[in-house]
C-alpha positions, 0 to 999 in steps of 0.5 A: 380938689374935686370931689370923688364918685364913690361906687362902693356907696352909691346910694349914698354919696353926696357926689352922686346926689349933687351931680343928679340933681345939677343934670336933673338925672331924676331916673337910675336903674343899675344893670349887672352884664354877665352871663349869670346875671342878665337874661339874653346875655348873648342877645344883649351883648351882641345888641351892645355891640352894634353901631347905634345912636340914641335920641336922647344923652347916654349916661352911664356911672360903672359900679363894678368890674369893666368894658370899654364904649367906643365911640367915632371921632369926627374924622367916623374913626373909632375911639376906644374909651376904657371903663373902670368902676368909679367912670361916669360917661355923657355919650351926648344924643347923636354920637354913634357908639357901641359897648363891649366888655373887656377880658373879665366879661362883667360890668354893674353900672347905673343907667341914668336918664333926664325924666323917663328912659327911652330905650331905642337904639338908632343902628347906623345909618341913622343920620336923618335923625335931628339929634344926629344933624345937631350932634354932627354941627357940634362936631364941625363946629357949628353949634351955637 
C-alpha cells in the first residue's frame, strides 16, 4: 500500500517530507482562499479564474476545503479536476489552466516551488513562451 498524505498533520507528515525532498520542493507557503481570510478576495478570485499559464510547474496540496482546477486537453476542451482535502496536483509549466472554488467558497492550500517562487501568470494567448512550446510537444507526443 502506498503511503498517504496526511493533511491534518502536514507539518510533520513523513510522506510530504519525502515528496518535497524527492521533487526538490524547497519553498512553500499556505494560502487560504475565503472572503474573510484573503485580502482583495473578489479581485483574486477573478484572477485565479482567468485562463493562464506559468513558466514553472504549479504544485498545490489541499489542506482543507475544496475547489476545481480546469485544464485544457489536447483538443483544447476543458477538463475539470475536483480537488479536496488531501489531494495534491502538479500542473506542468506551459499548461493553460484556471482555478475556482466550489459551493463551499473555501480552500486552504499549500503552494510548493522548486527554489524561489515565481508568481507571474501569463493570460491566454501565451503560446510563444518556450514552456508552452515544450508542453505542446509533450502533449502531442513529440517530447523525448
